[in-house]
N, C-alpha and C positions, 0 to 999 in steps of 0.2 A: 540248619538252625531253624528254629519253629518259635512263633509268637506265643508268648505265655502269659497269664497273669496268675499272682500268687494269692490263694484264697483261705482265709482262716475262719474255722467253727469254733463252737463256744468252748470247748475246755482248752485253755492253754495255748501254746504258742506253736503247735504245729500247723504249719503251712502245706498247703498242696496246691500243685500246679494245674491250670486249666486251658484249654485254648479258647480265646474270647470270643470266637467266630465272628459274627457280622456286627458285634455288639460295639459300640464306642465307650468302652468303660474305663475308669480311673479309679486309682485307689481313695477309698472311702464309699464307694458305690456297692450296693449289695444286691446279688445275684441269686438264682436258683440254678442249682446243679445236680447231677446225678452221681453218686457215689454207690460203693459197696454197699451202705447201709441203704441205699434208697435216696428218693430226693431228698436234698438238704437246701436250709438258707445258710448262706456264707457272706463275710465280709471281704472285699477286694482291699488287700493290703499292700500291693505292689502296683506300680504303673507297668503297662503292658511292654514287655522286653522279648529281645531273643535271648533262646537257652539253646545250649547244643543238647544233641542226643543224649550226652553221657549225664545230663544234668537232671534229665526226665524219667521217671519210673512208670512205665507204661503199664495198662493203657493211658495216654491222654485224652481226657473226657473234653468235649466241647460244652459251654455254657448253655444252658437252655434258653435262659431269658434274663435280662435286667428284672429284678425285684421291682414289683408294682405295688401301688397303695393297698390292694387287696392281698397280697402276700405278706406285706408287713403286718396287716391286720390279722391274718390268720398265722403269724409268728407269735405275734402276741398273744392271741387266745391259747396258743400252745404253752407259754411261759405259764399263764395264769392255771392251766390245767393240770402242770406239773406239780404245783405246789399241794393241790389235794391229791394226786398221785402219789407224791412222796408221805403225806403223813397216813394215806392209806395203807402202803406198803409197810411202814415202820410198824403200825399195829398189827399186821398181819406177820411181820417176824416176830413179835412178841410174842402173839397167840401160838405160833408153831415153836417158839422157844429156840430159836437159831440164835447161834454165837456169830453174830456178824453185825457190822455197823454200816448201816445204810449213808451214803454220801450225797446221792443228787438223783433226780428222776429226770430223763428226758425224753420227749415225744419227737419221733422223726417229723419231717415238716409235713408230709402227707397225712399223719395221723395213724397211720396203720402199724406203727410199732411203738412201745415203749421200753427205754432202756432204763434200768435201774442199776446203778455203780454202789459198790460196797467193798469194804474192807474184812479181812477174818484172819487169823492167825494159820489157819490151815485151810483144808478143802472142807467144803458145806454142802450137806444133800440137801437143795432146795427144789427138789421135783415137785414137791407135794405145795411149795408156796407159789412156785408157777403156775400151778393148775389153778390155785385158789385165786391168783390175780389176773389170770386169763378170765375166770368167771366174771369178775369183778367187773373188768372193762372191756370185754368183748373184742379184744384186739391181741397181736401177737405180742409176747414178753419176751425180754431178754434180760438176764440178769449178769453182770459183767464184774469179776472181781478183779481188783485194780490193786498196786503196790503202794506203799506209802509215799516215795517220789510221785507218783501220777495223783495221789490223794490232794497231795502240795500245790502241784501243777494247778488242779482243778479250783482251789480254794483260793489262790493268790495269796498276797500280802507284802511285807516289806521285811528285807534282808538286812542283815547287820551292816551292810553298806549303805543303808539308807533308801535304796532302790527296789524297785518292784521286783520280784522272783525273776531271774532269768527263763525259767521254766513255764514260767506263766505269761510271759511276753514275746520272746523272739527264739528261744530253744525249740528246734524240731525235733530232735531225740536225745535219749540219755544215754552219754557215751560212758564207757567204762572209768572210773577216777580212782588213782591209786595213792598209798602213803608215800611213795616215791616222789611223785609232784610236790606235795607239800615239803619233804626234804629237799628237793633240788632247789626251791625257792625260797631256802633258808626261814620257813615259817615254823613255829610254836607246833609241836607235835601233840598238843594238849587237846583233846577229842572235843571238848566243848568249843574250841576256837576255830576248827576247820570242817566241823559237820553243819550242815543246814538244819533249817526248821524240820525239815523230813527226817532227821537222825542220821543222814547219809552224809559221806564227804562231798563237800561243795564242789558243785560243777564247775564254778569258774577256776578251780585249781587247775584245770585243762587249757585255758586262755593263753598263759603265756609259757606253759611248758617247753614247747618247741623253740621259741626264743631261748629260754635258758638252758636247754640242751645244746642248743647250738653254742651258745656262748661259753659253755664250762667243757666244751670240747678238749680244748688244748689246755685249760687251767689247772694248776696242781691242787691238790687237798690239804686241808689243815693236818699238819703233821708230817706233810712231805717234807725231803731236805732238797733244796734246791741251790743252784750256783748263782750269786749275784755280783754285781759290779765291786761290792763292799765284802764279799766273801761267802764262803757257804753257810746257811743257815735253816732254819726249820718256819715252815710256813705257819703264821700264827691266824691269818683271817685272810680271807679273798673275797673281795667286791667285785660279783660278777657283771653288774651292768656296766662299770666302770673299766674292768678289765684293769685292777689292780692289786698286787699282791703283797700283804704286810709280813715282812719277815724278821725274825730276831737271830741276830748274827753276832755269835760269841765273840769276846774280845779277849786282848791279851790278860788283862787283868782280872779277869772273872765278869766283867761286865758284860752285858747284852745290848746291843745295838738294834733299836726297832725302828723300821724305817719300811716305806711302803713303794714297790717297785712296779713299772707299767709291766704286763706280762712279755714284751718283746726284750726285757731286761735279762730275764731269768732263764735258768734251763733246768729242768728236773734231774737230781742226782738219784733220787731212791724214794720210790714211794711206801709209804707207811704202811704196815700189813692192816686189812682193813678187815673189820667184823661183818658178818654175813646180813645180819638184820639192819633194817635202817631204823628200827626203834629199840635197840638193845639198851638205851641209856635211859628208858620210861621204865617205871613200877608195873609189876605185872598186871594190875587191874587195866592202866591205862594200855598197855600194850595188846591186851584181849580185845579190849574197846575197839581198838584203832582197826586190828584184824577183821573185824565183827564187819565196822563199818566200810572196809576195803571190799570184804566180799559182798557184801550187800549191794555194791554198785558195780559190779561186774555184767 
């Protein structure tokens, strides 16, 4: 076990562990640390705690120092300089007639490198642009192409739930999201209702998936034939969270008794033949759009 703190940098919710060293650090403090990109200015987002070796991605670096007033002033100067760098780079992109969308400019804390983030539909040959920028700024230049999910993470905003985007606040990594997750949770397969601002399937579809998988393990599906205390009938609806099954049982006079039974009072007699696709009941346009959304989040 090792004592660590969580440090977050500028863009989005990705958090990295650092050894606090001899410094009495607390959540909300600013620190100077060394990363693969160089010396960085970061925010402590967790109190010091013990972490197992499995939770730590090596190498675990040690905090260089707690940020001073001079460090904070240098960081503020970098932020101001980034606005000018962004405007200059945007103009040079136009001059070089490149098909790319510039999103942000970021100085490393020590000022030895400027990173420019952009999106583009495909690969972009920006070698001449880099040379031009290096001549203008007399420092190292890095252009980094990112995807639409990272673009949304960087920009932030409010989701349809009324809360700030998960990716901008606490998500460390983008995990694959599938249409099956929406299907398992009985959500509408309308692409506009299960996709986020980034145009990809919502990350939050993963949050309860493991619970739904566990709860549906022994449940029948709609259309299955089950044996109940009132006779054999067809499953009409399944309440996953309450573990209740609504069954229609045919009566002698042609009537149908519709009743809800707890899971432990029924027994599956025959499974209804399943269709291969989880989106077969959608029109062709929605089906294609859903498949594209799913593929884009792998």
